[in-house]
C-alpha positions as CSV (number, residue, x, y, z in Angstrom):
1,M,-33.9,-21.7,3.6
2,C,-33.2,-21.1,7.3
3,L,-30.1,-23.2,7.2
4,I,-28.8,-21.3,4.1
5,T,-29.3,-17.9,5.7
6,S,-27.7,-18.9,8.9
7,S,-24.6,-20.2,7.1
8,V,-24.4,-16.9,5.1
9,N,-24.2,-14.8,8.3
10,L,-20.7,-15.7,9.4
11,P,-19.6,-14.5,12.8
12,R,-16.2,-13.2,11.4
13,M,-18.0,-10.8,9.0
14,T,-20.3,-9.2,11.6
15,H,-17.8,-6.3,12.1
16,P,-15.8,-5.8,8.9
17,E,-15.1,-2.1,9.8
18,P,-11.6,-2.6,11.4
19,M,-10.4,-4.6,8.4
20,L,-11.8,-1.9,6.1
21,Y,-10.0,0.8,8.1
22,F,-6.8,-1.2,7.9
23,I,-7.0,-1.6,4.2
24,A,-7.8,2.1,3.7
25,A,-4.8,3.0,5.9
26,V,-2.6,0.8,3.8
27,F,-3.8,2.5,0.6
28,V,-3.3,5.9,2.0
29,L,0.2,5.1,3.2
30,A,1.1,3.6,-0.2
31,G,-0.2,6.7,-1.9
32,F,1.8,9.0,0.4
33,V,5.0,7.0,-0.2
34,K,4.3,7.0,-4.0
35,G,3.8,10.8,-3.9
36,V,7.0,11.4,-1.9
37,V,9.0,9.2,-4.2
38,G,7.5,10.8,-7.2
39,L,8.4,14.3,-5.9
40,G,11.9,13.2,-4.8
41,L,13.0,11.3,-8.0
42,P,13.1,14.3,-10.4
43,T,15.4,16.3,-8.0
44,V,17.9,13.4,-7.7
């Protein structure tokens, strides 16, 4: 069991926060762009 638990704790997943912040920023940016395009298209 010790070998399995040690293989589960991968070093690259010890700090997933920066990746989560990056993904959240991408979604916020995509939502902002979609909102701007949605507001701009009816006026054109």
